[in-house]
C-alpha positions as a Python dict, from the first residue, in 0.01 Angstrom:
ca = {
    (1, 'X'): (0, 0, 0),
    (2, 'X'): (128, 348, -90),
    (3, 'X'): (223, 572, 198),
    (4, 'X'): (-38, 813, 335),
    (5, 'X'): (-70, 1152, 167),
    (6, 'X'): (-153, 1472, 356),
    (7, 'X'): (-253, 1812, 213),
    (8, 'X'): (-180, 2124, 423),
    (9, 'X'): (-392, 2430, 337),
    (10, 'X'): (-267, 2737, 526),
    (11, 'X'): (-164, 3089, 423),
    (12, 'X'): (117, 3109, 683),
    (13, 'X'): (431, 3004, 492),
    (14, 'X'): (637, 2933, 805),
    (15, 'X'): (364, 2720, 956),
    (16, 'X'): (313, 2532, 628),
    (17, 'X'): (682, 2447, 610),
    (18, 'X'): (692, 2339, 975),
    (19, 'X'): (384, 2121, 934),
    (20, 'X'): (517, 1968, 615),
    (21, 'X'): (843, 1878, 789),
    (22, 'X'): (656, 1729, 1087),
    (23, 'X'): (424, 1525, 862),
    (24, 'X'): (716, 1392, 656),
    (25, 'X'): (905, 1301, 975),
    (26, 'X'): (607, 1080, 1063),
    (27, 'X'): (665, 891, 738),
    (28, 'X'): (382, 1049, 537),
    (29, 'X'): (392, 1243, 210),
    (30, 'X'): (283, 1607, 231),
    (31, 'X'): (173, 1876, -17),
    (32, 'X'): (94, 2239, 58),
    (33, 'X'): (-144, 2509, -67),
    (34, 'X'): (-159, 2877, 32),
    (35, 'X'): (-523, 2949, -67),
    (36, 'X'): (-857, 2773, -56),
    (37, 'X'): (-887, 2786, -435),
    (38, 'X'): (-546, 2625, -481),
    (39, 'X'): (-615, 2375, -203),
    (40, 'X'): (-947, 2262, -353),
    (41, 'X'): (-792, 2221, -697),
    (42, 'X'): (-507, 2017, -548),
    (43, 'X'): (-742, 1801, -338),
    (44, 'X'): (-971, 1732, -634),
    (45, 'X'): (-676, 1627, -853),
    (46, 'X'): (-490, 1421, -591),
    (47, 'X'): (-538, 1121, -365),
    (48, 'X'): (-524, 1246, -5),
    (49, 'X'): (-600, 1068, 320),
    (50, 'X'): (-614, 1385, 529),
    (51, 'X'): (-644, 1760, 471),
    (52, 'X'): (-512, 1994, 742),
    (53, 'X'): (-721, 2308, 686),
    (54, 'X'): (-684, 2655, 837),
    (55, 'X'): (-1003, 2845, 925),
    (56, 'X'): (-900, 3197, 825),
    (57, 'X'): (-773, 3202, 469),
    (58, 'X'): (-721, 3503, 241),
    (59, 'X'): (-998, 3389, 5),
    (60, 'X'): (-1257, 3265, 254),
    (61, 'X'): (-1333, 3052, 559),
    (62, 'X'): (-1198, 2701, 584),
    (63, 'X'): (-1506, 2600, 784),
    (64, 'X'): (-1736, 2721, 507),
    (65, 'X'): (-1543, 2506, 253),
    (66, 'X'): (-1502, 2198, 473),
    (67, 'X'): (-1774, 2010, 290),
    (68, 'X'): (-1615, 2075, -49),
    (69, 'X'): (-1289, 1918, 66),
    (70, 'X'): (-1481, 1616, 196),
    (71, 'X'): (-1649, 1585, -147),
    (72, 'X'): (-1316, 1547, -327),
    (73, 'X'): (-1259, 1211, -502),
    (74, 'X'): (-1053, 1056, -221),
    (75, 'X'): (-1303, 1177, 46),
    (76, 'X'): (-1025, 1285, 284),
    (77, 'X'): (-1065, 1334, 657),
    (78, 'X'): (-1031, 1703, 752),
    (79, 'X'): (-843, 1840, 1053),
    (80, 'X'): (-931, 2205, 1122),
    (81, 'X'): (-666, 2452, 1244),
    (82, 'X'): (-749, 2788, 1398),
    (83, 'X'): (-553, 3070, 1553),
    (84, 'X'): (-855, 3194, 1748),
    (85, 'X'): (-1008, 2990, 2029),
    (86, 'X'): (-1377, 2956, 1937),
    (87, 'X'): (-1593, 2691, 2111),
    (88, 'X'): (-1883, 2748, 1869),
    (89, 'X'): (-1650, 2716, 1573),
    (90, 'X'): (-1516, 2393, 1719),
    (91, 'X'): (-1871, 2260, 1756),
    (92, 'X'): (-1956, 2361, 1400),
    (93, 'X'): (-1643, 2190, 1268),
    (94, 'X'): (-1717, 1860, 1443),
    (95, 'X'): (-2087, 1867, 1347),
    (96, 'X'): (-1982, 1932, 987),
    (97, 'X'): (-1773, 1616, 988),
    (98, 'X'): (-1422, 1741, 1070),
    (99, 'X'): (-1199, 1475, 1224),
    (100, 'X'): (-1069, 1714, 1490),
    (101, 'X'): (-1026, 2084, 1572),
    (102, 'X'): (-679, 2200, 1682),
    (103, 'X'): (-580, 2546, 1808),
    (104, 'X'): (-260, 2707, 1682),
    (105, 'X'): (26, 2667, 1726),
    (106, 'X'): (-18, 2298, 1631),
    (107, 'X'): (281, 2146, 1807),
    (108, 'X'): (394, 1801, 1700),
    (109, 'X'): (251, 1653, 2020),
    (110, 'X'): (-87, 1814, 1947),
    (111, 'X'): (-115, 1696, 1590),
    (112, 'X'): (66, 1363, 1584),
    (113, 'X'): (-208, 1146, 1739),
    (114, 'X'): (-510, 1306, 1561),
    (115, 'X'): (-329, 1283, 1227),
    (116, 'X'): (-226, 922, 1282),
    (117, 'X'): (-578, 817, 1383),
    (118, 'X'): (-740, 1011, 1098),
    (119, 'X'): (-520, 828, 847),
    (120, 'X'): (-592, 490, 1006),
    (121, 'X'): (-965, 562, 1002),
    (122, 'X'): (-960, 680, 641),
    (123, 'X'): (-777, 372, 519),
    (124, 'X'): (-984, 136, 729),
    (125, 'X'): (-1307, 301, 611),
    (126, 'X'): (-1216, 255, 245),
    (127, 'X'): (-1111, -103, 309),
    (128, 'X'): (-1426, -195, 500),
    (129, 'X'): (-1691, -13, 295),
    (130, 'X'): (-2009, -217, 352),
    (131, 'X'): (-2048, -378, 8),
    (132, 'X'): (-2314, -620, 133),
    (133, 'X'): (-2523, -350, 305),
    (134, 'X'): (-2898, -382, 243),
    (135, 'X'): (-2994, -35, 122),
    (136, 'X'): (-3366, -73, 201),
    (137, 'X'): (-3468, 157, -85),
    (138, 'X'): (-3186, 413, -46),
    (139, 'X'): (-3069, 538, -388),
    (140, 'X'): (-2742, 730, -430),
    (141, 'X'): (-2370, 686, -479),
    (142, 'X'): (-2243, 1036, -398),
    (143, 'X'): (-1962, 1071, -144),
    (144, 'X'): (-2201, 1221, 111),
    (145, 'X'): (-2443, 930, 77),
    (146, 'X'): (-2169, 668, 93),
    (147, 'X'): (-2051, 827, 419),
    (148, 'X'): (-2406, 808, 554),
    (149, 'X'): (-2437, 443, 449),
    (150, 'X'): (-2106, 371, 620),
    (151, 'X'): (-2237, 527, 942),
    (152, 'X'): (-2562, 330, 906),
    (153, 'X'): (-2358, 10, 880),
    (154, 'X'): (-2165, 105, 1194),
    (155, 'X'): (-2492, 174, 1378),
    (156, 'X'): (-2645, -154, 1262),
    (157, 'X'): (-2357, -347, 1417),
    (158, 'X'): (-2446, -214, 1765),
    (159, 'X'): (-2754, -174, 1983),
    (160, 'X'): (-2682, 193, 2052),
    (161, 'X'): (-2957, 454, 2018),
    (162, 'X'): (-2931, 651, 1694),
    (163, 'X'): (-3043, 1009, 1624),
    (164, 'X'): (-3104, 1080, 1253),
    (165, 'X'): (-3121, 1448, 1161),
    (166, 'X'): (-3202, 1614, 831),
    (167, 'X'): (-3453, 1831, 649),
    (168, 'X'): (-3796, 1704, 552),
    (169, 'X'): (-3773, 1466, 257),
    (170, 'X'): (-3409, 1361, 301),
    (171, 'X'): (-3493, 996, 377),
    (172, 'X'): (-3473, 968, 756),
    (173, 'X'): (-3719, 676, 776),
    (174, 'X'): (-3535, 491, 496),
    (175, 'X'): (-3210, 512, 691),
    (176, 'X'): (-3383, 403, 1012),
    (177, 'X'): (-3516, 98, 827),
    (178, 'X'): (-3171, 29, 677),
    (179, 'X'): (-3020, 27, 1027),
    (180, 'X'): (-3288, -221, 1137),
    (181, 'X'): (-3261, -441, 825),
    (182, 'X'): (-2884, -475, 867),
    (183, 'X'): (-2894, -546, 1240),
    (184, 'X'): (-2935, -865, 1442),
    (185, 'X'): (-3297, -757, 1498),
    (186, 'X'): (-3390, -767, 1128),
    (187, 'X'): (-3630, -1061, 1173),
    (188, 'X'): (-3824, -880, 1448),
    (189, 'X'): (-4064, -585, 1419),
    (190, 'X'): (-3976, -239, 1288),
    (191, 'X'): (-4232, -12, 1454),
    (192, 'X'): (-4277, 343, 1326),
    (193, 'X'): (-4422, 618, 1546),
    (194, 'X'): (-4488, 961, 1393),
    (195, 'X'): (-4479, 1179, 1704),
    (196, 'X'): (-4608, 1481, 1510),
    (197, 'X'): (-4923, 1295, 1398),
    (198, 'X'): (-5030, 1168, 1742),
    (199, 'X'): (-5279, 1387, 1936),
    (200, 'X'): (-5110, 1495, 2260),
    (201, 'X'): (-5375, 1333, 2479),
    (202, 'X'): (-5325, 997, 2305),
    (203, 'X'): (-4945, 979, 2288),
    (204, 'X'): (-4899, 796, 2618),
    (205, 'X'): (-5173, 541, 2551),
    (206, 'X'): (-5042, 472, 2200),
    (207, 'X'): (-4684, 426, 2319),
    (208, 'X'): (-4745, 232, 2639),
    (209, 'X'): (-5083, 77, 2564),
    (210, 'X'): (-5391, 67, 2786),
    (211, 'X'): (-5618, -175, 2968),
    (212, 'X'): (-5982, -224, 2889),
    (213, 'X'): (-6190, 43, 3062),
    (214, 'X'): (-5891, 270, 3127),
    (215, 'X'): (-6081, 561, 2971),
    (216, 'X'): (-6394, 630, 2773),
    (217, 'X'): (-6383, 431, 2451),
    (218, 'X'): (-6122, 181, 2573),
    (219, 'X'): (-6343, -122, 2504),
    (220, 'X'): (-6048, -356, 2458),
    (221, 'X'): (-5689, -398, 2571),
    (222, 'X'): (-5418, -239, 2351),
    (223, 'X'): (-5058, -351, 2403),
    (224, 'X'): (-4892, -29, 2278),
    (225, 'X'): (-4616, 42, 2029),
    (226, 'X'): (-4332, 4, 2279),
    (227, 'X'): (-4435, -354, 2352),
    (228, 'X'): (-4493, -424, 1981),
    (229, 'X'): (-4127, -338, 1919),
    (230, 'X'): (-4001, -595, 2175),
    (231, 'X'): (-3676, -748, 2042),
    (232, 'X'): (-3706, -528, 1735),
    (233, 'X'): (-3659, -159, 1656),
    (234, 'X'): (-3872, 134, 1769),
    (235, 'X'): (-3846, 433, 1534),
    (236, 'X'): (-3971, 763, 1675),
    (237, 'X'): (-4004, 1007, 1386),
    (238, 'X'): (-4009, 1380, 1470),
    (239, 'X'): (-3916, 1313, 1833),
    (240, 'X'): (-3894, 1688, 1890),
    (241, 'X'): (-4278, 1690, 1893),
    (242, 'X'): (-4299, 1447, 2187),
    (243, 'X'): (-4478, 1623, 2479),
    (244, 'X'): (-4263, 1694, 2785),
    (245, 'X'): (-4479, 1481, 3016),
    (246, 'X'): (-4437, 1179, 2787),
    (247, 'X'): (-4064, 1248, 2751),
    (248, 'X'): (-4023, 1186, 3125),
    (249, 'X'): (-4213, 856, 3107),
    (250, 'X'): (-4025, 745, 2799),
    (251, 'X'): (-3689, 824, 2960),
    (252, 'X'): (-3773, 574, 3235),
    (253, 'X'): (-3848, 310, 2971),
    (254, 'X'): (-3502, 368, 2822),
    (255, 'X'): (-3335, 347, 3163),
    (256, 'X'): (-3519, 47, 3310),
    (257, 'X'): (-3692, -120, 3015),
    (258, 'X'): (-4016, -112, 3217),
    (259, 'X'): (-4344, 74, 3175),
    (260, 'X'): (-4703, 56, 3297),
    (261, 'X'): (-4993, 69, 3046),
    (262, 'X'): (-5258, 336, 3104),
    (263, 'X'): (-5500, 191, 3359),
    (264, 'X'): (-5267, -98, 3435),
    (265, 'X'): (-5128, -211, 3771),
    (266, 'X'): (-4845, -436, 3657),
    (267, 'X'): (-4523, -322, 3493),
    (268, 'X'): (-4428, -469, 3158),
    (269, 'X'): (-4080, -511, 3015),
    (270, 'X'): (-3984, -442, 2654),
    (271, 'X'): (-3633, -481, 2514),
    (272, 'X'): (-3599, -282, 2192),
    (273, 'X'): (-3350, -86, 1985),
    (274, 'X'): (-3430, 286, 1958),
    (275, 'X'): (-3383, 500, 1648),
    (276, 'X'): (-3520, 855, 1645),
    (277, 'X'): (-3534, 1129, 1382),
    (278, 'X'): (-3600, 1501, 1370),
    (279, 'X'): (-3575, 1804, 1143),
    (280, 'X'): (-3560, 2030, 1450),
    (281, 'X'): (-3260, 2159, 1646),
    (282, 'X'): (-3295, 1956, 1965),
    (283, 'X'): (-3023, 2155, 2143),
    (284, 'X'): (-3225, 2472, 2082),
    (285, 'X'): (-3539, 2298, 2212),
    (286, 'X'): (-3346, 2201, 2527),
    (287, 'X'): (-3247, 2567, 2579),
    (288, 'X'): (-3612, 2667, 2535),
    (289, 'X'): (-3722, 2411, 2794),
    (290, 'X'): (-3920, 2212, 2536),
    (291, 'X'): (-3702, 1899, 2533),
    (292, 'X'): (-3537, 1715, 2821),
    (293, 'X'): (-3159, 1727, 2814),
    (294, 'X'): (-3126, 1387, 2982),
    (295, 'X'): (-3345, 1233, 2712),
    (296, 'X'): (-3136, 1397, 2441),
    (297, 'X'): (-2823, 1239, 2589),
    (298, 'X'): (-2989, 897, 2575),
    (299, 'X'): (-3122, 917, 2217),
    (300, 'X'): (-2810, 1046, 2046),
    (301, 'X'): (-2552, 786, 2139),
    (302, 'X'): (-2483, 786, 1765),
    (303, 'X'): (-2580, 1065, 1525),
    (304, 'X'): (-2643, 1041, 1152),
    (305, 'X'): (-2692, 1373, 967),
    (306, 'X'): (-2848, 1337, 623),
    (307, 'X'): (-2752, 1588, 351),
    (308, 'X'): (-2988, 1802, 145),
    (309, 'X'): (-3054, 1668, -204),
    (310, 'X'): (-2867, 1967, -349),
    (311, 'X'): (-2554, 1855, -162),
    (312, 'X'): (-2564, 1503, -308),
    (313, 'X'): (-2353, 1567, -617),
    (314, 'X'): (-2439, 1326, -897),
    (315, 'X'): (-2737, 1167, -722),
    (316, 'X'): (-3014, 1380, -877),
    (317, 'X'): (-2978, 1223, -1222),
    (318, 'X'): (-2954, 875, -1067),
    (319, 'X'): (-3267, 930, -859),
    (320, 'X'): (-3455, 1077, -1154),
    (321, 'X'): (-3383, 778, -1379),
    (322, 'X'): (-3479, 537, -1101),
    (323, 'X'): (-3813, 709, -1030),
    (324, 'X'): (-3903, 747, -1399),
    (325, 'X'): (-3834, 380, -1468),
    (326, 'X'): (-4027, 270, -1158),
    (327, 'X'): (-4335, 483, -1231),
    (328, 'X'): (-4346, 371, -1594),
    (329, 'X'): (-4322, 8, -1485),
    (330, 'X'): (-4589, 40, -1214),
    (331, 'X'): (-4838, 211, -1447),
    (332, 'X'): (-4764, 3, -1755),
    (333, 'X'): (-4633, 301, -1950),
    (334, 'X'): (-4379, 280, -2233),
    (335, 'X'): (-4026, 359, -2112),
    (336, 'X'): (-3949, 731, -2124),
    (337, 'X'): (-3621, 885, -2226),
    (338, 'X'): (-3487, 1185, -2032),
    (339, 'X'): (-3343, 1479, -2221),
    (340, 'X'): (-3011, 1634, -2111),
    (341, 'X'): (-3177, 1974, -2058),
    (342, 'X'): (-3438, 1811, -1832),
    (343, 'X'): (-3158, 1675, -1612),
    (344, 'X'): (-2980, 2012, -1629),
    (345, 'X'): (-3297, 2181, -1503),
    (346, 'X'): (-3317, 1933, -1213),
    (347, 'X'): (-2954, 2002, -1122),
    (348, 'X'): (-3015, 2379, -1127),
    (349, 'X'): (-3313, 2373, -891),
    (350, 'X'): (-3263, 2407, -512),
    (351, 'X'): (-3506, 2130, -403),
    (352, 'X'): (-3635, 2272, -73),
    (353, 'X'): (-3845, 1954, -40),
    (354, 'X'): (-3546, 1729, -113),
    (355, 'X'): (-3603, 1374, -247),
    (356, 'X'): (-3973, 1381, -163),
    (357, 'X'): (-4018, 1688, -384),
    (358, 'X'): (-3815, 1524, -663),
    (359, 'X'): (-4048, 1222, -660),
    (360, 'X'): (-4350, 1450, -694),
    (361, 'X'): (-4180, 1643, -974),
    (362, 'X'): (-4113, 1321, -1168),
    (363, 'X'): (-4474, 1205, -1122),
    (364, 'X'): (-4603, 1543, -1243),
    (365, 'X'): (-4365, 1535, -1541),
    (366, 'X'): (-4490, 1191, -1646),
    (367, 'X'): (-4850, 1307, -1620),
    (368, 'X'): (-4772, 1615, -1830),
    (369, 'X'): (-4573, 1418, -2088),
    (370, 'X'): (-4857, 1173, -2163),
    (371, 'X'): (-4758, 1010, -2496),
    (372, 'X'): (-4438, 1215, -2544),
    (373, 'X'): (-4147, 968, -2553),
    (374, 'X'): (-3894, 1212, -2398),
    (375, 'X'): (-3914, 1419, -2078),
    (376, 'X'): (-3818, 1783, -2135),
    (377, 'X'): (-3813, 2087, -1901),
    (378, 'X'): (-4160, 2194, -2019),
    (379, 'X'): (-4299, 1884, -1842),
    (380, 'X'): (-4173, 2000, -1500),
    (381, 'X'): (-4421, 2140, -1244),
    (382, 'X'): (-4500, 2509, -1290),
    (383, 'X'): (-4347, 2617, -957),
    (384, 'X'): (-4011, 2463, -1053),
    (385, 'X'): (-4015, 2621, -1399),
    (386, 'X'): (-4104, 2960, -1246),
    (387, 'X'): (-3818, 2930, -993),
    (388, 'X'): (-3568, 2840, -1266),
    (389, 'X'): (-3692, 3122, -1490),
    (390, 'X'): (-3661, 3380, -1212),
    (391, 'X'): (-3311, 3266, -1117),
    (392, 'X'): (-3202, 3294, -1481),
    (393, 'X'): (-3279, 3668, -1493),
    (394, 'X'): (-2953, 3871, -1450),
    (395, 'X'): (-2934, 4033, -1107),
    (396, 'X'): (-3224, 3827, -966),
    (397, 'X'): (-3202, 3797, -592),
    (398, 'X'): (-2948, 4079, -545),
    (399, 'X'): (-3044, 4325, -269),
    (400, 'X'): (-3112, 4689, -352),
    (401, 'X'): (-2795, 4874, -433),
    (402, 'X'): (-2607, 4551, -508),
    (403, 'X'): (-2673, 4508, -882),
    (404, 'X'): (-2393, 4331, -1063),
    (405, 'X'): (-2135, 4541, -1242),
    (406, 'X'): (-2146, 4471, -1618),
    (407, 'X'): (-1907, 4733, -1751),
    (408, 'X'): (-1600, 4522, -1667),
    (409, 'X'): (-1519, 4160, -1747),
    (410, 'X'): (-1775, 3908, -1624),
    (411, 'X'): (-1687, 3700, -1318),
    (412, 'X'): (-1745, 3323, -1310),
    (413, 'X'): (-2111, 3247, -1233),
    (414, 'X'): (-2018, 3065, -910),
    (415, 'X'): (-1843, 3375, -773),
    (416, 'X'): (-2137, 3597, -868),
    (417, 'X'): (-2380, 3358, -698),
    (418, 'X'): (-2167, 3335, -382),
    (419, 'X'): (-2146, 3715, -362),
    (420, 'X'): (-2522, 3753, -405),
    (421, 'X'): (-2586, 3497, -129),
    (422, 'X'): (-2332, 3669, 97),
    (423, 'X'): (-2503, 4006, 47),
    (424, 'X'): (-2845, 3861, 130),
    (425, 'X'): (-2712, 3673, 436),
    (426, 'X'): (-2536, 3985, 572),
    (427, 'X'): (-2850, 4200, 532),
    (428, 'X'): (-3065, 3929, 696),
    (429, 'X'): (-2830, 3896, 992),
    (430, 'X'): (-2820, 4273, 1042),
    (431, 'X'): (-3201, 4286, 1046),
    (432, 'X'): (-3212, 3982, 1277),
    (433, 'X'): (-2981, 4145, 1533),
    (434, 'X'): (-3178, 4470, 1515),
    (435, 'X'): (-3513, 4299, 1561),
    (436, 'X'): (-3395, 4081, 1853),
    (437, 'X'): (-3180, 4346, 2018),
    (438, 'X'): (-2882, 4114, 1998),
    (439, 'X'): (-3051, 3843, 2209),
    (440, 'X'): (-2889, 3525, 2072),
    (441, 'X'): (-3155, 3287, 2206),
    (442, 'X'): (-3435, 3490, 2041),
    (443, 'X'): (-3231, 3520, 1723),
    (444, 'X'): (-3186, 3140, 1707),
    (445, 'X'): (-3558, 3083, 1762),
    (446, 'X'): (-3659, 3339, 1499),
    (447, 'X'): (-3406, 3234, 1234),
    (448, 'X'): (-3431, 2857, 1303),
    (449, 'X'): (-3050, 2845, 1321),
    (450, 'X'): (-2851, 2659, 1582),
    (451, 'X'): (-2642, 2870, 1817),
    (452, 'X'): (-2319, 2737, 1661),
    (453, 'X'): (-2436, 2813, 1308),
    (454, 'X'): (-2552, 3165, 1402),
    (455, 'X'): (-2220, 3245, 1573),
    (456, 'X'): (-2032, 3114, 1269),
    (457, 'X'): (-2231, 3340, 1034),
    (458, 'X'): (-2191, 3644, 1261),
    (459, 'X'): (-1816, 3584, 1273),
    (460, 'X'): (-1803, 3535, 895),
    (461, 'X'): (-1959, 3877, 835),
    (462, 'X'): (-1782, 4054, 1125),
    (463, 'X'): (-2112, 4123, 1302),
    (464, 'X'): (-2003, 3999, 1647),
}
């Protein structure tokens, strides 16, 4: 096996040289880049086990570009360096998938062990990629999805509680089922509980069951979903919606494995594996007093964060072809071809509804196409076509006074888009701070941002 390769991305020439020497003394190969742009180009062209990435670079924030380094062909582990002690930045780095977060100056003693373990993990991960994993309906081969599947395989090999986070439509239930299907409990029940759909007054009786006559309408005994999941997996979807009173009762079930049905006198035991999911920020709910911190500790022994569809590079076309073929087969329709400009339109759209919205878009396209043999952009739902048309208008989305300069040479579209987004984000944050009077807790609640993410954005735009 070739020796490990490390890329150092830092604008401090002396530090780069010192790090390169230290890495080579450990027996690894090392390359260096002085800017994010150069570092990304080098990482995309090379085969690196680890990237050592500085936060403050002359052309942007290393934290903001962490995901792009992880998306490079070799999917390197990323070690973040910073010259400024920042607990929220450290949290953001780890939540974003960084291997570790090291304050400058990174002495050899500080960096040796994290670097060694990151390399061992990277090589072991590639060697042990779960080829036989049952995907349970999960479609996608992007780097981000392969990482998620790898984590699902790790979770399936244990009985630890798993917290799955992600926006609506990212496939949280599919991953919960994949964890169950690949575990030792696969032959037992997989019980799904949608906490958001249960009326508050019925949550406890549905979870723990009830005896006949326990309340009006209880004309028979009901064993409850917790007991139904005995020796199997209990999946609590949208656990952030679980009422506080039930959270306390459920915590006892997790601690002791015992519960008492509504109206019952005897305790019942149930031994199950717990997987939960949410699109909410549970840490923020804890701060607001709407979620128990001790329950949060119990449910997130392992955490799996699912990416937005827009972040799954290469998966949109794969998903589209899969859904088109499946719908045509189910409805007995002739196979449809997909035009390149149809796929280009899908890639250009933001997909706020993620995979669920893509499925609906494909179904609407097939209905609109009728006997047409090829799907084209005109078959897409009207709201998607309108969004794409608006975004194609020059200057669309730029705040007042920030129209793009056209008298000079045009910038690359990516740079123009990033600048427009930056202008909008800065203006929003300024208005947010004004409206909340600088109260961070209120700002998090209003913006639906986590505290770490809000601090990172405020630091990025020098609004601290």
